[in-house]
C-alpha beads as a LAMMPS data file, in Angstrom:
LAMMPS data file: protein, C-alpha beads

417 atoms
416 bonds

1 atom types
1 bond types

-500.0 500.0 xlo xhi
-500.0 500.0 ylo yhi
-500.0 500.0 zlo zhi

Masses

1 110.0

Atoms # bond

1 1 1 49.928 -400.810 -47.102
2 1 1 53.225 -398.747 -46.582
3 1 1 55.988 -401.872 -46.236
4 1 1 59.447 -402.478 -45.928
5 1 1 61.552 -404.802 -48.387
6 1 1 63.898 -407.249 -46.328
7 1 1 67.005 -408.839 -48.461
8 1 1 69.333 -411.158 -47.877
9 1 1 72.635 -411.266 -49.611
10 1 1 74.849 -413.770 -48.184
11 1 1 73.738 -417.785 -47.859
12 1 1 77.513 -418.192 -45.595
13 1 1 76.800 -416.009 -42.646
14 1 1 79.917 -415.304 -40.173
15 1 1 80.684 -412.687 -38.137
16 1 1 80.376 -411.275 -34.192
17 1 1 76.752 -409.471 -33.051
18 1 1 76.335 -407.189 -30.526
19 1 1 73.019 -408.338 -28.547
20 1 1 71.291 -405.682 -26.483
21 1 1 71.263 -406.024 -23.197
22 1 1 68.341 -407.783 -21.388
23 1 1 65.103 -405.047 -21.066
24 1 1 63.646 -407.883 -18.678
25 1 1 66.365 -407.472 -16.395
26 1 1 66.459 -403.838 -16.561
27 1 1 62.932 -402.884 -16.012
28 1 1 63.170 -405.326 -12.758
29 1 1 66.462 -403.321 -12.124
30 1 1 64.764 -400.088 -12.457
31 1 1 61.811 -400.753 -9.500
32 1 1 64.663 -401.612 -7.368
33 1 1 66.592 -398.992 -8.189
34 1 1 63.774 -396.739 -7.378
35 1 1 62.845 -398.856 -4.150
36 1 1 66.348 -398.790 -2.792
37 1 1 66.555 -395.121 -2.816
38 1 1 62.861 -394.617 -1.079
39 1 1 64.289 -397.164 1.459
40 1 1 67.475 -395.806 2.043
41 1 1 67.985 -392.291 0.024
42 1 1 70.879 -393.834 -2.053
43 1 1 70.815 -394.948 -5.476
44 1 1 72.523 -398.178 -6.954
45 1 1 74.395 -397.615 -10.507
46 1 1 72.920 -399.741 -13.416
47 1 1 75.632 -400.838 -15.620
48 1 1 74.417 -401.978 -18.793
49 1 1 71.167 -400.797 -19.118
50 1 1 69.151 -401.651 -21.815
51 1 1 68.717 -399.437 -24.231
52 1 1 65.079 -400.613 -25.547
53 1 1 62.431 -398.597 -25.868
54 1 1 60.475 -400.362 -22.868
55 1 1 63.074 -399.880 -20.834
56 1 1 63.492 -396.050 -21.642
57 1 1 59.416 -395.932 -20.661
58 1 1 60.090 -397.681 -17.781
59 1 1 63.053 -395.253 -16.723
60 1 1 61.451 -391.694 -17.512
61 1 1 58.172 -392.662 -15.845
62 1 1 60.381 -393.322 -12.401
63 1 1 60.835 -389.900 -12.519
64 1 1 57.191 -388.548 -11.797
65 1 1 54.986 -388.868 -8.921
66 1 1 51.922 -386.884 -10.441
67 1 1 50.600 -386.743 -13.624
68 1 1 49.743 -389.058 -17.113
69 1 1 52.191 -391.466 -18.014
70 1 1 51.751 -393.067 -21.694
71 1 1 53.004 -396.817 -22.065
72 1 1 52.327 -397.384 -25.210
73 1 1 52.254 -400.899 -25.562
74 1 1 54.809 -401.741 -23.047
75 1 1 52.815 -404.774 -20.362
76 1 1 55.880 -404.623 -18.050
77 1 1 55.889 -400.410 -17.709
78 1 1 51.857 -400.963 -17.241
79 1 1 52.249 -403.846 -14.572
80 1 1 55.367 -403.179 -12.869
81 1 1 54.334 -399.010 -12.369
82 1 1 50.765 -400.182 -11.667
83 1 1 51.963 -401.468 -8.338
84 1 1 55.563 -399.323 -7.768
85 1 1 52.961 -396.281 -7.527
86 1 1 50.154 -398.098 -5.694
87 1 1 52.795 -398.734 -3.010
88 1 1 54.536 -395.011 -3.043
89 1 1 53.273 -392.549 -0.682
90 1 1 52.036 -389.598 -1.999
91 1 1 51.692 -390.523 -5.607
92 1 1 49.085 -389.607 -7.883
93 1 1 49.220 -391.004 -11.503
94 1 1 47.418 -391.963 -14.497
95 1 1 48.594 -394.975 -16.469
96 1 1 47.520 -395.193 -19.995
97 1 1 48.640 -396.192 -23.217
98 1 1 47.516 -397.435 -26.765
99 1 1 44.689 -398.825 -28.347
100 1 1 46.130 -402.766 -27.897
101 1 1 47.196 -402.134 -24.517
102 1 1 44.219 -401.238 -23.392
103 1 1 43.001 -404.957 -24.652
104 1 1 45.569 -406.316 -22.582
105 1 1 44.946 -407.830 -18.856
106 1 1 45.882 -405.991 -15.705
107 1 1 42.476 -406.525 -13.320
108 1 1 44.324 -409.399 -11.593
109 1 1 47.051 -407.509 -10.319
110 1 1 45.013 -404.194 -9.733
111 1 1 42.333 -407.288 -7.092
112 1 1 46.008 -408.245 -5.743
113 1 1 46.513 -404.311 -4.952
114 1 1 43.626 -403.350 -3.778
115 1 1 43.401 -406.456 -1.238
116 1 1 46.522 -404.905 0.303
117 1 1 44.845 -401.508 0.666
118 1 1 45.573 -400.050 -2.737
119 1 1 43.483 -397.122 -4.059
120 1 1 43.195 -397.893 -7.785
121 1 1 40.285 -397.109 -10.046
122 1 1 39.243 -397.908 -13.655
123 1 1 39.046 -394.849 -16.079
124 1 1 37.068 -396.766 -19.225
125 1 1 36.717 -400.076 -19.251
126 1 1 36.945 -402.185 -15.785
127 1 1 39.919 -404.581 -15.984
128 1 1 42.085 -402.483 -18.892
129 1 1 43.978 -399.573 -18.656
130 1 1 43.623 -396.161 -18.143
131 1 1 43.986 -396.586 -14.306
132 1 1 44.016 -393.693 -11.908
133 1 1 46.365 -394.561 -8.870
134 1 1 46.952 -392.764 -5.642
135 1 1 49.898 -393.964 -3.646
136 1 1 49.815 -395.091 -0.227
137 1 1 51.827 -397.436 2.490
138 1 1 50.272 -400.888 1.854
139 1 1 49.761 -403.261 4.238
140 1 1 51.381 -406.457 3.131
141 1 1 49.839 -409.693 3.597
142 1 1 48.487 -413.180 2.326
143 1 1 47.036 -413.159 -1.156
144 1 1 46.022 -415.287 -3.676
145 1 1 46.771 -414.761 -7.510
146 1 1 45.768 -415.897 -10.751
147 1 1 48.728 -416.039 -12.346
148 1 1 47.832 -418.086 -15.804
149 1 1 47.747 -414.941 -18.146
150 1 1 51.002 -413.655 -17.153
151 1 1 53.800 -413.788 -14.559
152 1 1 54.284 -410.184 -14.728
153 1 1 51.613 -409.787 -12.140
154 1 1 53.662 -412.054 -9.366
155 1 1 56.897 -410.210 -10.596
156 1 1 55.441 -406.715 -9.969
157 1 1 53.467 -407.799 -6.230
158 1 1 57.237 -409.273 -5.799
159 1 1 59.076 -406.301 -6.700
160 1 1 57.261 -403.924 -4.660
161 1 1 57.157 -406.047 -1.077
162 1 1 60.044 -404.445 0.867
163 1 1 57.427 -401.324 0.487
164 1 1 54.708 -403.262 2.170
165 1 1 54.478 -402.812 5.948
166 1 1 54.500 -406.770 6.295
167 1 1 55.637 -408.389 4.114
168 1 1 54.369 -410.390 1.660
169 1 1 53.031 -414.180 0.952
170 1 1 51.736 -415.187 -2.627
171 1 1 49.834 -418.471 -3.196
172 1 1 49.613 -418.937 -7.243
173 1 1 46.919 -420.461 -8.579
174 1 1 47.809 -423.712 -10.934
175 1 1 49.136 -423.213 -14.317
176 1 1 51.061 -420.417 -13.594
177 1 1 52.526 -419.412 -16.601
178 1 1 56.744 -417.941 -17.376
179 1 1 58.152 -419.295 -14.103
180 1 1 61.496 -418.907 -15.234
181 1 1 60.792 -415.132 -15.501
182 1 1 59.522 -415.113 -12.079
183 1 1 62.858 -417.021 -10.930
184 1 1 64.364 -414.377 -12.469
185 1 1 62.564 -411.457 -10.643
186 1 1 63.387 -413.878 -7.456
187 1 1 67.456 -413.548 -8.716
188 1 1 67.822 -409.755 -9.255
189 1 1 65.800 -409.214 -6.002
190 1 1 68.362 -411.043 -4.331
191 1 1 70.965 -409.635 -5.749
192 1 1 69.776 -405.896 -4.110
193 1 1 69.443 -407.462 -0.778
194 1 1 66.175 -408.981 -1.209
195 1 1 65.353 -412.913 -0.263
196 1 1 62.080 -413.979 -2.147
197 1 1 61.596 -418.020 -1.218
198 1 1 59.822 -419.263 -4.030
199 1 1 58.417 -423.020 -3.896
200 1 1 56.210 -423.800 -7.344
201 1 1 55.566 -427.189 -5.647
202 1 1 53.153 -425.637 -3.191
203 1 1 52.783 -422.408 -5.690
204 1 1 53.798 -420.698 -2.838
205 1 1 55.981 -417.317 -2.663
206 1 1 57.465 -415.543 0.632
207 1 1 58.818 -412.196 0.793
208 1 1 59.909 -410.853 4.069
209 1 1 60.990 -407.254 4.765
210 1 1 64.450 -408.360 5.859
211 1 1 67.059 -406.695 3.301
212 1 1 70.710 -405.909 3.529
213 1 1 71.689 -403.144 5.625
214 1 1 74.321 -401.413 3.137
215 1 1 72.411 -400.990 -0.826
216 1 1 74.814 -402.220 -3.100
217 1 1 76.449 -399.445 -5.314
218 1 1 76.318 -401.261 -8.557
219 1 1 74.460 -404.122 -11.195
220 1 1 75.193 -405.298 -14.123
221 1 1 72.763 -406.441 -16.719
222 1 1 73.389 -409.409 -18.696
223 1 1 73.069 -409.225 -22.715
224 1 1 69.638 -410.685 -23.597
225 1 1 69.356 -413.986 -24.895
226 1 1 65.621 -413.717 -26.463
227 1 1 67.174 -411.501 -28.695
228 1 1 69.845 -413.903 -29.278
229 1 1 66.846 -416.462 -30.782
230 1 1 66.781 -414.288 -33.949
231 1 1 70.621 -414.914 -34.796
232 1 1 70.196 -418.620 -33.755
233 1 1 67.310 -418.749 -36.626
234 1 1 69.028 -416.787 -39.158
235 1 1 72.127 -419.516 -38.754
236 1 1 69.507 -422.469 -38.793
237 1 1 68.583 -421.065 -42.448
238 1 1 71.820 -419.854 -43.987
239 1 1 74.158 -422.871 -45.581
240 1 1 76.874 -422.253 -43.448
241 1 1 76.683 -420.276 -40.171
242 1 1 79.922 -419.244 -37.456
243 1 1 78.408 -416.201 -35.303
244 1 1 80.120 -415.001 -31.972
245 1 1 77.073 -413.568 -30.173
246 1 1 79.022 -410.999 -28.005
247 1 1 78.721 -410.941 -24.117
248 1 1 75.987 -413.791 -23.805
249 1 1 76.660 -415.958 -20.088
250 1 1 76.129 -419.223 -19.761
251 1 1 74.915 -419.853 -16.889
252 1 1 72.528 -416.884 -16.705
253 1 1 69.748 -416.064 -14.825
254 1 1 67.292 -415.440 -18.014
255 1 1 65.283 -418.878 -18.650
256 1 1 65.100 -418.007 -22.078
257 1 1 68.752 -419.285 -22.226
258 1 1 67.576 -422.774 -23.079
259 1 1 67.104 -421.479 -26.576
260 1 1 70.801 -422.869 -27.123
261 1 1 69.488 -426.396 -26.569
262 1 1 66.635 -426.758 -28.339
263 1 1 68.094 -425.344 -31.355
264 1 1 70.992 -427.936 -30.764
265 1 1 68.477 -430.253 -31.927
266 1 1 66.995 -428.390 -34.659
267 1 1 70.970 -428.174 -36.113
268 1 1 72.833 -424.980 -34.703
269 1 1 75.707 -426.094 -32.168
270 1 1 76.675 -423.393 -29.099
271 1 1 80.079 -423.155 -27.267
272 1 1 80.821 -420.886 -24.745
273 1 1 83.919 -418.883 -25.683
274 1 1 85.763 -415.809 -24.175
275 1 1 83.620 -413.159 -25.791
276 1 1 80.347 -414.743 -25.544
277 1 1 78.403 -417.373 -27.212
278 1 1 79.687 -418.869 -31.013
279 1 1 76.586 -420.731 -32.725
280 1 1 77.441 -422.534 -35.710
281 1 1 75.532 -424.831 -38.299
282 1 1 75.558 -428.457 -38.143
283 1 1 74.023 -429.971 -41.088
284 1 1 72.819 -432.380 -38.729
285 1 1 69.529 -434.101 -38.868
286 1 1 66.898 -433.335 -36.627
287 1 1 65.008 -435.802 -34.932
288 1 1 61.282 -436.569 -36.459
289 1 1 58.127 -435.617 -34.287
290 1 1 59.593 -432.691 -31.893
291 1 1 57.649 -430.624 -29.698
292 1 1 58.779 -427.940 -27.896
293 1 1 56.892 -426.563 -24.772
294 1 1 56.994 -422.876 -24.091
295 1 1 54.415 -422.399 -21.446
296 1 1 57.857 -420.849 -19.184
297 1 1 59.665 -419.698 -22.814
298 1 1 56.906 -417.573 -24.523
299 1 1 59.355 -414.863 -25.940
300 1 1 60.857 -417.805 -27.582
301 1 1 58.146 -419.238 -29.652
302 1 1 58.133 -416.317 -32.738
303 1 1 61.985 -417.197 -33.559
304 1 1 62.043 -421.345 -33.301
305 1 1 58.888 -421.371 -34.970
306 1 1 59.319 -419.186 -37.770
307 1 1 63.172 -420.959 -37.813
308 1 1 61.509 -424.563 -38.097
309 1 1 59.152 -423.613 -40.894
310 1 1 61.805 -422.038 -42.798
311 1 1 63.955 -425.064 -42.377
312 1 1 61.273 -427.343 -43.113
313 1 1 61.557 -428.766 -39.860
314 1 1 58.034 -430.282 -38.384
315 1 1 57.246 -429.456 -34.861
316 1 1 54.793 -428.648 -32.700
317 1 1 54.486 -425.771 -30.245
318 1 1 52.572 -425.832 -26.939
319 1 1 52.063 -424.023 -24.147
320 1 1 51.257 -420.571 -26.345
321 1 1 48.205 -419.585 -24.447
322 1 1 50.118 -416.592 -22.881
323 1 1 50.754 -415.334 -26.416
324 1 1 47.427 -414.535 -26.772
325 1 1 47.988 -411.453 -24.544
326 1 1 50.952 -410.078 -25.835
327 1 1 51.868 -406.927 -28.133
328 1 1 49.862 -408.999 -30.420
329 1 1 47.488 -411.894 -30.337
330 1 1 50.691 -414.061 -31.607
331 1 1 49.371 -417.240 -31.739
332 1 1 46.660 -416.196 -34.415
333 1 1 49.441 -413.584 -35.901
334 1 1 51.609 -416.711 -36.249
335 1 1 49.664 -419.069 -38.193
336 1 1 48.146 -416.554 -40.276
337 1 1 51.912 -415.196 -41.249
338 1 1 52.753 -419.101 -41.906
339 1 1 50.035 -419.701 -44.030
340 1 1 50.563 -416.322 -46.046
341 1 1 53.981 -417.891 -46.834
342 1 1 52.083 -421.159 -48.242
343 1 1 53.343 -423.206 -45.163
344 1 1 50.615 -425.205 -43.612
345 1 1 49.465 -424.802 -40.425
346 1 1 46.947 -426.119 -37.615
347 1 1 46.097 -423.965 -34.633
348 1 1 43.721 -424.204 -32.004
349 1 1 43.728 -420.593 -31.389
350 1 1 45.131 -420.755 -28.080
351 1 1 47.912 -423.018 -27.028
352 1 1 49.242 -424.534 -29.917
353 1 1 50.294 -424.574 -33.559
354 1 1 52.067 -427.150 -35.623
355 1 1 53.550 -427.514 -39.050
356 1 1 55.109 -429.704 -41.039
357 1 1 57.328 -427.324 -42.735
358 1 1 56.641 -427.805 -46.494
359 1 1 56.032 -424.667 -48.717
360 1 1 52.718 -425.284 -50.795
361 1 1 53.800 -422.285 -53.453
362 1 1 56.065 -419.601 -53.831
363 1 1 55.764 -416.492 -51.788
364 1 1 55.385 -413.833 -54.215
365 1 1 56.576 -410.899 -51.484
366 1 1 53.351 -410.176 -50.246
367 1 1 53.489 -407.726 -47.415
368 1 1 53.659 -409.280 -43.968
369 1 1 51.077 -407.576 -41.524
370 1 1 53.838 -407.630 -38.265
371 1 1 50.939 -405.396 -36.147
372 1 1 53.480 -403.353 -34.412
373 1 1 54.669 -406.240 -32.891
374 1 1 58.983 -406.563 -32.250
375 1 1 59.336 -410.075 -32.330
376 1 1 56.917 -410.872 -34.835
377 1 1 59.164 -408.167 -37.258
378 1 1 62.304 -409.861 -35.990
379 1 1 61.313 -413.174 -36.414
380 1 1 59.529 -413.309 -40.045
381 1 1 62.347 -410.495 -40.745
382 1 1 65.226 -413.586 -40.342
383 1 1 63.211 -415.676 -42.660
384 1 1 64.512 -413.354 -45.282
385 1 1 67.842 -416.000 -45.044
386 1 1 65.389 -418.490 -46.701
387 1 1 62.639 -416.445 -48.739
388 1 1 65.426 -414.189 -50.156
389 1 1 63.141 -411.200 -49.733
390 1 1 60.258 -410.431 -47.759
391 1 1 58.161 -407.538 -47.224
392 1 1 57.111 -406.394 -43.613
393 1 1 54.877 -403.583 -42.288
394 1 1 55.984 -401.964 -38.940
395 1 1 59.730 -403.329 -39.066
396 1 1 60.777 -400.479 -36.772
397 1 1 58.590 -401.938 -34.002
398 1 1 62.391 -403.675 -33.325
399 1 1 62.866 -400.616 -30.906
400 1 1 60.753 -402.329 -28.342
401 1 1 63.227 -404.443 -27.379
402 1 1 66.663 -404.113 -29.914
403 1 1 66.790 -400.541 -30.915
404 1 1 69.759 -401.743 -33.322
405 1 1 68.475 -405.073 -34.823
406 1 1 68.597 -404.267 -38.441
407 1 1 72.513 -402.489 -37.733
408 1 1 73.880 -405.676 -37.015
409 1 1 71.242 -407.904 -39.562
410 1 1 73.267 -406.128 -41.826
411 1 1 76.318 -407.590 -40.855
412 1 1 75.269 -410.800 -42.106
413 1 1 74.263 -409.312 -45.323
414 1 1 70.078 -408.796 -44.257
415 1 1 69.455 -404.936 -45.665
416 1 1 65.988 -402.857 -45.132
417 1 1 64.949 -400.947 -48.436

Bonds

1 1 1 2
2 1 2 3
3 1 3 4
4 1 4 5
5 1 5 6
6 1 6 7
7 1 7 8
8 1 8 9
9 1 9 10
10 1 10 11
11 1 11 12
12 1 12 13
13 1 13 14
14 1 14 15
15 1 15 16
16 1 16 17
17 1 17 18
18 1 18 19
19 1 19 20
20 1 20 21
21 1 21 22
22 1 22 23
23 1 23 24
24 1 24 25
25 1 25 26
26 1 26 27
27 1 27 28
28 1 28 29
29 1 29 30
30 1 30 31
31 1 31 32
32 1 32 33
33 1 33 34
34 1 34 35
35 1 35 36
36 1 36 37
37 1 37 38
38 1 38 39
39 1 39 40
40 1 40 41
41 1 41 42
42 1 42 43
43 1 43 44
44 1 44 45
45 1 45 46
46 1 46 47
47 1 47 48
48 1 48 49
49 1 49 50
50 1 50 51
51 1 51 52
52 1 52 53
53 1 53 54
54 1 54 55
55 1 55 56
56 1 56 57
57 1 57 58
58 1 58 59
59 1 59 60
60 1 60 61
61 1 61 62
62 1 62 63
63 1 63 64
64 1 64 65
65 1 65 66
66 1 66 67
67 1 67 68
68 1 68 69
69 1 69 70
70 1 70 71
71 1 71 72
72 1 72 73
73 1 73 74
74 1 74 75
75 1 75 76
76 1 76 77
77 1 77 78
78 1 78 79
79 1 79 80
80 1 80 81
81 1 81 82
82 1 82 83
83 1 83 84
84 1 84 85
85 1 85 86
86 1 86 87
87 1 87 88
88 1 88 89
89 1 89 90
90 1 90 91
91 1 91 92
92 1 92 93
93 1 93 94
94 1 94 95
95 1 95 96
96 1 96 97
97 1 97 98
98 1 98 99
99 1 99 100
100 1 100 101
101 1 101 102
102 1 102 103
103 1 103 104
104 1 104 105
105 1 105 106
106 1 106 107
107 1 107 108
108 1 108 109
109 1 109 110
110 1 110 111
111 1 111 112
112 1 112 113
113 1 113 114
114 1 114 115
115 1 115 116
116 1 116 117
117 1 117 118
118 1 118 119
119 1 119 120
120 1 120 121
121 1 121 122
122 1 122 123
123 1 123 124
124 1 124 125
125 1 125 126
126 1 126 127
127 1 127 128
128 1 128 129
129 1 129 130
130 1 130 131
131 1 131 132
132 1 132 133
133 1 133 134
134 1 134 135
135 1 135 136
136 1 136 137
137 1 137 138
138 1 138 139
139 1 139 140
140 1 140 141
141 1 141 142
142 1 142 143
143 1 143 144
144 1 144 145
145 1 145 146
146 1 146 147
147 1 147 148
148 1 148 149
149 1 149 150
150 1 150 151
151 1 151 152
152 1 152 153
153 1 153 154
154 1 154 155
155 1 155 156
156 1 156 157
157 1 157 158
158 1 158 159
159 1 159 160
160 1 160 161
161 1 161 162
162 1 162 163
163 1 163 164
164 1 164 165
165 1 165 166
166 1 166 167
167 1 167 168
168 1 168 169
169 1 169 170
170 1 170 171
171 1 171 172
172 1 172 173
173 1 173 174
174 1 174 175
175 1 175 176
176 1 176 177
177 1 177 178
178 1 178 179
179 1 179 180
180 1 180 181
181 1 181 182
182 1 182 183
183 1 183 184
184 1 184 185
185 1 185 186
186 1 186 187
187 1 187 188
188 1 188 189
189 1 189 190
190 1 190 191
191 1 191 192
192 1 192 193
193 1 193 194
194 1 194 195
195 1 195 196
196 1 196 197
197 1 197 198
198 1 198 199
199 1 199 200
200 1 200 201
201 1 201 202
202 1 202 203
203 1 203 204
204 1 204 205
205 1 205 206
206 1 206 207
207 1 207 208
208 1 208 209
209 1 209 210
210 1 210 211
211 1 211 212
212 1 212 213
213 1 213 214
214 1 214 215
215 1 215 216
216 1 216 217
217 1 217 218
218 1 218 219
219 1 219 220
220 1 220 221
221 1 221 222
222 1 222 223
223 1 223 224
224 1 224 225
225 1 225 226
226 1 226 227
227 1 227 228
228 1 228 229
229 1 229 230
230 1 230 231
231 1 231 232
232 1 232 233
233 1 233 234
234 1 234 235
235 1 235 236
236 1 236 237
237 1 237 238
238 1 238 239
239 1 239 240
240 1 240 241
241 1 241 242
242 1 242 243
243 1 243 244
244 1 244 245
245 1 245 246
246 1 246 247
247 1 247 248
248 1 248 249
249 1 249 250
250 1 250 251
251 1 251 252
252 1 252 253
253 1 253 254
254 1 254 255
255 1 255 256
256 1 256 257
257 1 257 258
258 1 258 259
259 1 259 260
260 1 260 261
261 1 261 262
262 1 262 263
263 1 263 264
264 1 264 265
265 1 265 266
266 1 266 267
267 1 267 268
268 1 268 269
269 1 269 270
270 1 270 271
271 1 271 272
272 1 272 273
273 1 273 274
274 1 274 275
275 1 275 276
276 1 276 277
277 1 277 278
278 1 278 279
279 1 279 280
280 1 280 281
281 1 281 282
282 1 282 283
283 1 283 284
284 1 284 285
285 1 285 286
286 1 286 287
287 1 287 288
288 1 288 289
289 1 289 290
290 1 290 291
291 1 291 292
292 1 292 293
293 1 293 294
294 1 294 295
295 1 295 296
296 1 296 297
297 1 297 298
298 1 298 299
299 1 299 300
300 1 300 301
301 1 301 302
302 1 302 303
303 1 303 304
304 1 304 305
305 1 305 306
306 1 306 307
307 1 307 308
308 1 308 309
309 1 309 310
310 1 310 311
311 1 311 312
312 1 312 313
313 1 313 314
314 1 314 315
315 1 315 316
316 1 316 317
317 1 317 318
318 1 318 319
319 1 319 320
320 1 320 321
321 1 321 322
322 1 322 323
323 1 323 324
324 1 324 325
325 1 325 326
326 1 326 327
327 1 327 328
328 1 328 329
329 1 329 330
330 1 330 331
331 1 331 332
332 1 332 333
333 1 333 334
334 1 334 335
335 1 335 336
336 1 336 337
337 1 337 338
338 1 338 339
339 1 339 340
340 1 340 341
341 1 341 342
342 1 342 343
343 1 343 344
344 1 344 345
345 1 345 346
346 1 346 347
347 1 347 348
348 1 348 349
349 1 349 350
350 1 350 351
351 1 351 352
352 1 352 353
353 1 353 354
354 1 354 355
355 1 355 356
356 1 356 357
357 1 357 358
358 1 358 359
359 1 359 360
360 1 360 361
361 1 361 362
362 1 362 363
363 1 363 364
364 1 364 365
365 1 365 366
366 1 366 367
367 1 367 368
368 1 368 369
369 1 369 370
370 1 370 371
371 1 371 372
372 1 372 373
373 1 373 374
374 1 374 375
375 1 375 376
376 1 376 377
377 1 377 378
378 1 378 379
379 1 379 380
380 1 380 381
381 1 381 382
382 1 382 383
383 1 383 384
384 1 384 385
385 1 385 386
386 1 386 387
387 1 387 388
388 1 388 389
389 1 389 390
390 1 390 391
391 1 391 392
392 1 392 393
393 1 393 394
394 1 394 395
395 1 395 396
396 1 396 397
397 1 397 398
398 1 398 399
399 1 399 400
400 1 400 401
401 1 401 402
402 1 402 403
403 1 403 404
404 1 404 405
405 1 405 406
406 1 406 407
407 1 407 408
408 1 408 409
409 1 409 410
410 1 410 411
411 1 411 412
412 1 412 413
413 1 413 414
414 1 414 415
415 1 415 416
416 1 416 417
């Protein structure tokens, strides 16, 4: 298997890291920009738009109303575009992707859209891409949605609600995952003049067709907190660290900002400064029996699990069920890769992983197959701060969310060969 050798040359790291713009916010803003253009014939300028591959796929797709669109392995693009084209009159689109994308679920969203009048048909396997969509005016109304697999189903319906003739009332079944991403959707929509009403206590989301008479002229995307997690990981695994993560905000509309609080428990402090967030390794001993629930923060799991394992800090990670349906089966992949590093793990294969952080024998540079998964590549790449050298397959998969990740990593002495 072809691989890339990752090496680390600094145990004391210091400097300023330029993080990418949030692709999660960017993708929501792109859909709302397109909807605003449909409704008002004006275009909101998006400032600091993400350069991630997923965002480029979505942006390019929105120029088309007909034909075939390859969304590769971009789950957000698949769900958001499915809803957008279903609610866009005169659109006729086929959405398809890579083999892994055809395994990832889309049925709950399709069934919800069909109940609103959408014309969507499966072209291969029922419940999975590819799909054919014939856009039309959808009716809106009240629907119940199974949201225990992906919050993207909920966000997709929320985003297109201004195109529905009668607004939308969503009832979510119990065990909704990634609620912070639903809250992010609501906050971005509010910035564009739409006002969703969220009540997670009763699992209700209400969206009317009311919006501001004059659309906003511009919207600025925040720097990405989920990408920051990998530099928190590097800081924890270094002997000494002082890094400024440029342009990060606190408070933030991104739920993943909780990474600052969580890494504080592991031994990395965070300080809000004029240029962003300054993080330092504190060498503070972590508490025993640490546990982290990733139900609402699934994108943080790879970085935090790898960081704690490399630092020899025993943790239990729970709330992982949605990771089974990501770019890879991350629950299985994390367990297998940690075992390849000779770190003992335990998992039910669905919802939890625990490890004691103790390495049983030396890692001798075997290839770590990260399965074209960008977050696995970054998380295991940063383990080089502990192992000095790791070999990764698919190191270039980082383009999905953080195209210049390795260039930024080079600032702290991490190099590819």
